[in-house]
Residue, then its C-alpha position, 0 to 999 in steps of 0.5 A: m377449778l369450778k365446774k363452770d371452768l371444767v365445762d369451758k375446758i371441755a368446750e375448747t375441744g369443739l363442743t358447744k358449752k351446752q354439749a360440754s355441760d351435758a357430757l360432764d353431767a352424764t359422766l358424773d351421773a354415770i360415776t355416781e350410779a356405779l358407786k350407788k350400786g357398789d361398783h368401782v369406776l376405773l379410769t386407767g391412768f387417772g384413778k379409781f373411784e370406789v366406795r369404802t366402808r368406814a367401821a363403827r367407832t367411838g367419837i366425842n361430842p366436842k360441846t359436851l365431851e361426851k363419848i358417842q357411838l358413830p355407826a358404820t357408814k359407806v363413803p366415796a373414795f378416790k385413789p389416783g393412778k400412777v400417771l396422775k400422781t406423776a403429773v402432779k409431782 
């Protein structure tokens, strides 16, 4: 499903496509801002968006097979809720 398809689905609730697009953009922006601050976003029944820290580790350059050190980094993560897991089964 593309963003356009999601906007169309939201618009089926009675909103115009412009309003649906604005609502989706505002939701995604709010989630992004919360994750930037280090907060998590919990949508009960759907899941939890959070930032996880990936530890520094040794990797291998596939071209030269040389070992390289990869720094620690923060990555966004999503953990599905029970309702979503059950719906997908």
